[in-house]
C-alpha positions as CSV (number, residue, x, y, z in Angstrom):
1,M,-28.2,-23.5,-9.6
2,V,-25.7,-26.3,-9.2
3,V,-23.1,-26.7,-6.4
4,S,-20.1,-28.9,-7.1
5,R,-18.2,-29.9,-3.9
6,R,-15.3,-32.1,-2.9
7,S,-15.6,-34.1,0.3
8,G,-13.6,-33.9,3.5
9,R,-14.4,-30.4,4.7
10,G,-13.6,-29.5,8.3
11,R,-15.1,-26.8,10.5
12,V,-15.4,-23.5,8.7
13,S,-13.7,-20.4,10.2
14,F,-14.0,-18.4,7.0
15,I,-14.9,-19.2,3.5
16,A,-13.2,-17.7,0.4
17,V,-15.3,-17.1,-2.6
18,I,-13.8,-16.2,-6.0
19,P,-16.3,-14.6,-8.4
20,A,-15.3,-15.5,-11.9
21,R,-17.5,-14.1,-14.6
22,Y,-16.7,-15.5,-18.0
23,A,-17.9,-12.6,-20.2
24,S,-15.5,-9.9,-19.0
25,S,-16.2,-6.7,-20.9
26,R,-12.5,-5.8,-21.2
27,L,-11.1,-9.4,-21.7
28,P,-13.7,-12.1,-22.5
29,G,-12.7,-15.4,-20.9
30,K,-10.3,-13.6,-18.5
31,A,-10.8,-16.2,-15.8
32,L,-9.3,-18.8,-18.1
33,A,-6.3,-16.7,-19.2
34,D,-3.1,-18.8,-18.9
35,I,-0.9,-17.7,-16.0
36,A,2.3,-19.7,-16.0
37,G,0.5,-22.8,-17.2
38,K,-2.7,-22.6,-15.2
39,P,-5.9,-20.7,-15.6
40,M,-6.0,-17.3,-13.8
41,V,-8.9,-18.4,-11.6
42,V,-7.0,-21.5,-10.5
43,R,-4.0,-19.3,-9.5
44,V,-6.4,-17.1,-7.4
45,A,-7.9,-20.2,-5.8
46,E,-4.5,-21.5,-4.9
47,R,-3.7,-18.2,-3.1
48,A,-7.0,-18.4,-1.3
49,R,-6.3,-21.9,-0.2
50,A,-2.9,-20.9,1.1
51,S,-4.6,-18.3,3.3
52,G,-6.0,-21.0,5.5
53,A,-9.6,-20.7,4.4
54,A,-11.7,-23.6,5.5
55,A,-13.4,-23.7,2.1
56,V,-12.6,-22.1,-1.2
57,Y,-15.4,-21.8,-3.9
58,V,-15.1,-20.5,-7.4
59,A,-18.4,-18.8,-8.3
60,T,-19.0,-18.7,-12.0
61,D,-21.6,-18.5,-14.7
62,H,-19.8,-20.6,-17.3
63,A,-19.2,-24.3,-17.5
64,A,-15.6,-23.9,-18.8
65,V,-14.6,-22.0,-15.7
66,R,-16.3,-24.5,-13.5
67,D,-14.5,-27.4,-15.3
68,A,-11.1,-25.7,-15.0
69,A,-11.7,-25.2,-11.2
70,L,-12.9,-28.7,-10.6
71,S,-10.1,-30.3,-12.6
72,N,-7.7,-28.5,-10.3
73,G,-9.4,-29.6,-7.2
74,F,-11.5,-26.6,-6.3
75,D,-15.2,-26.5,-5.4
76,T,-17.5,-24.5,-7.6
77,V,-20.9,-22.9,-7.5
78,M,-22.8,-22.1,-10.7
79,T,-24.4,-18.7,-10.5
80,S,-26.6,-16.4,-12.5
81,R,-25.3,-14.6,-15.6
82,K,-27.3,-11.5,-14.7
83,H,-25.1,-10.3,-11.8
84,G,-23.8,-6.7,-12.1
85,S,-21.0,-7.2,-9.6
86,G,-18.8,-9.7,-7.9
87,T,-20.5,-9.0,-4.6
88,D,-23.9,-10.0,-6.0
89,R,-22.3,-13.3,-7.3
90,V,-20.8,-14.0,-3.8
91,A,-24.1,-13.2,-2.2
92,E,-25.8,-15.8,-4.3
93,V,-23.2,-18.4,-3.2
94,A,-23.9,-17.6,0.4
95,S,-27.6,-18.2,-0.3
96,I,-27.1,-21.4,-2.2
97,L,-24.9,-22.8,0.4
98,G,-27.4,-21.9,3.2
99,L,-24.6,-20.3,5.3
100,D,-25.2,-19.4,8.9
101,G,-25.7,-15.7,9.3
102,N,-22.6,-15.3,11.4
103,A,-20.3,-17.2,8.9
104,I,-17.6,-15.0,7.5
105,V,-17.2,-14.9,3.7
106,V,-14.2,-13.4,2.0
107,N,-14.6,-12.1,-1.5
108,V,-11.3,-12.6,-3.4
109,Q,-11.3,-11.0,-6.8
110,G,-10.9,-13.4,-9.6
111,D,-8.3,-11.3,-11.5
112,E,-5.7,-11.2,-8.7
113,P,-3.5,-14.2,-9.4
114,L,-0.7,-12.8,-7.3
115,I,-2.7,-11.7,-4.3
116,A,-0.8,-12.4,-1.0
117,P,-2.6,-15.1,1.2
118,D,-2.1,-13.1,4.4
119,P,-4.6,-10.2,3.6
120,I,-7.3,-12.8,2.9
121,A,-7.0,-14.2,6.4
122,E,-6.4,-10.8,7.9
123,V,-9.7,-9.3,6.7
124,A,-11.6,-12.3,8.0
125,A,-9.8,-12.0,11.4
126,R,-10.5,-8.2,11.5
127,L,-14.2,-8.8,11.0
128,A,-14.4,-11.6,13.5
129,T,-13.0,-9.3,16.3
130,D,-15.3,-6.3,15.5
131,E,-18.9,-6.9,16.4
132,T,-19.9,-3.4,15.4
133,A,-18.9,-4.0,11.7
134,V,-20.8,-5.9,9.1
135,M,-17.9,-6.2,6.7
136,S,-14.2,-5.5,6.6
137,T,-11.6,-4.6,4.0
138,A,-7.9,-3.7,3.6
139,C,-5.8,-0.6,3.0
140,H,-2.1,0.5,3.2
141,P,-0.5,3.9,3.8
142,I,0.1,6.1,0.7
143,R,3.7,7.4,0.5
144,N,3.7,9.6,-2.5
145,A,1.6,12.3,-4.2
146,E,1.3,10.5,-7.5
147,E,-0.6,7.7,-5.8
148,L,-2.7,10.1,-3.8
149,F,-3.8,12.1,-6.8
150,N,-4.3,9.1,-9.1
151,P,-8.1,8.6,-9.6
152,N,-7.5,4.9,-10.3
153,A,-6.1,4.5,-6.8
154,V,-9.0,4.4,-4.4
155,K,-8.5,6.2,-1.1
156,V,-10.1,5.6,2.2
157,A,-10.4,7.9,5.2
158,L,-10.5,6.1,8.6
159,D,-12.0,6.9,12.0
160,A,-10.1,6.5,15.3
161,K,-11.0,2.8,15.6
162,G,-10.0,1.9,12.0
163,G,-13.5,2.1,10.6
164,A,-14.0,3.5,7.1
165,L,-15.4,7.0,7.0
166,Y,-15.4,7.4,3.2
167,F,-13.9,5.9,0.0
168,S,-13.0,8.1,-2.9
169,R,-11.1,8.4,-6.1
170,A,-10.2,11.9,-5.1
171,P,-7.3,12.7,-2.8
172,I,-8.6,12.4,0.7
173,P,-7.9,13.8,3.3
174,W,-7.1,17.1,1.6
175,A,-4.2,18.9,3.3
176,R,-5.8,22.4,2.8
177,D,-2.9,24.6,3.9
178,D,0.0,22.6,2.7
179,F,-1.5,21.9,-0.7
180,A,-2.6,25.5,-1.1
181,K,0.9,26.8,-0.5
182,F,2.4,24.2,-2.8
183,F,0.0,24.8,-5.8
184,Q,0.5,28.5,-5.5
185,R,4.2,28.1,-6.0
186,A,4.0,25.3,-8.5
187,P,0.6,25.1,-10.3
188,G,0.1,22.0,-12.4
189,K,2.7,20.0,-10.6
190,L,2.6,17.4,-7.8
191,P,4.4,17.7,-4.5
192,A,7.7,15.8,-4.2
193,R,6.5,14.6,-0.8
194,L,3.3,14.5,1.2
195,P,2.8,16.6,4.3
196,R,4.2,14.9,7.4
197,G,1.6,12.9,9.3
198,L,-1.1,13.1,6.6
199,P,-3.3,10.0,7.3
200,C,-3.9,8.9,3.7
201,F,-4.5,5.3,2.8
202,R,-5.0,3.3,-0.4
203,H,-7.9,0.9,-0.4
204,V,-7.2,-2.7,-1.4
205,G,-10.3,-4.3,-2.9
206,I,-10.7,-7.4,-0.8
207,Y,-13.8,-7.8,1.5
208,A,-15.0,-10.0,4.3
209,Y,-18.7,-10.1,5.1
210,R,-20.9,-11.7,7.7
211,A,-23.1,-13.9,5.5
212,S,-26.3,-12.4,6.8
213,F,-25.2,-8.9,5.8
214,L,-23.8,-10.1,2.5
215,M,-27.2,-11.3,1.4
216,R,-28.9,-8.1,2.6
217,L,-26.3,-5.9,0.8
218,A,-27.2,-7.4,-2.6
219,E,-30.7,-6.2,-2.0
220,L,-29.9,-2.6,-0.9
221,A,-30.6,0.2,-3.4
222,P,-27.6,1.6,-5.1
223,A,-26.3,4.9,-3.5
224,P,-25.7,8.1,-5.4
225,L,-22.2,8.3,-4.0
226,E,-21.6,4.8,-5.2
227,Q,-22.8,5.6,-8.7
228,F,-20.7,8.8,-9.1
229,E,-17.5,7.4,-7.6
230,A,-18.1,4.0,-9.2
231,L,-17.2,2.4,-5.8
232,E,-19.6,-0.3,-4.8
233,Q,-18.5,-0.3,-1.1
234,L,-20.0,3.1,-0.6
235,R,-23.5,1.4,-0.7
236,A,-22.9,0.0,2.7
237,L,-21.8,3.3,4.2
238,W,-24.6,5.2,2.5
239,H,-27.1,2.9,4.2
240,G,-25.5,3.4,7.6
241,H,-23.4,0.2,8.0
242,R,-19.9,0.1,9.4
243,I,-16.9,-1.2,7.5
244,A,-13.8,-2.2,9.5
């Protein structure tokens, strides 16, 4: 595989890697889609750079994506076309670059051109301050029932220290008594408001990893929970690892 780099790098605090597969099943060439005059992957890379990342890499399997990134001043890593997930592609980057095991790598999805820079830095900082976790991610409170009951909105249940207990497309946690009373009164409808104090959070799909775990994660066997929920992060929990 080929690594293309610009010079002048300083000390790395965290690295942002943007997996950008060319042959998207829903929109082929999505990484190069024009977003206000620039390819989508470049817009994402600009947001990653604004986060304060010490290095930003576009990880791709296609020369056109590589050339678009390089022509806009971003480093690239050419990766395999066989990867089934963005995590696998990011793991290959960590291996190619020969990163120290304690290096923090943030996976920034290549189809998020409007991602705010702050969460990119925040997931890295969260992992750096939690030695018990091998990776970290983000979430925000859910304020309405429509979001809680939407299977396309991934939910996460947290422990007392902010660690992930479980991720699901189902509404978790389930407010047994409150929901039972409501659905008895109004079957087929959604509550106008959620029970007061219900600790429900929507997961935001951005991840920071310690490089050593990132390379191990790509080798772990897929988990049944992961396969049924179609949520790759469940693989880490299934195998007993902690996500902050």
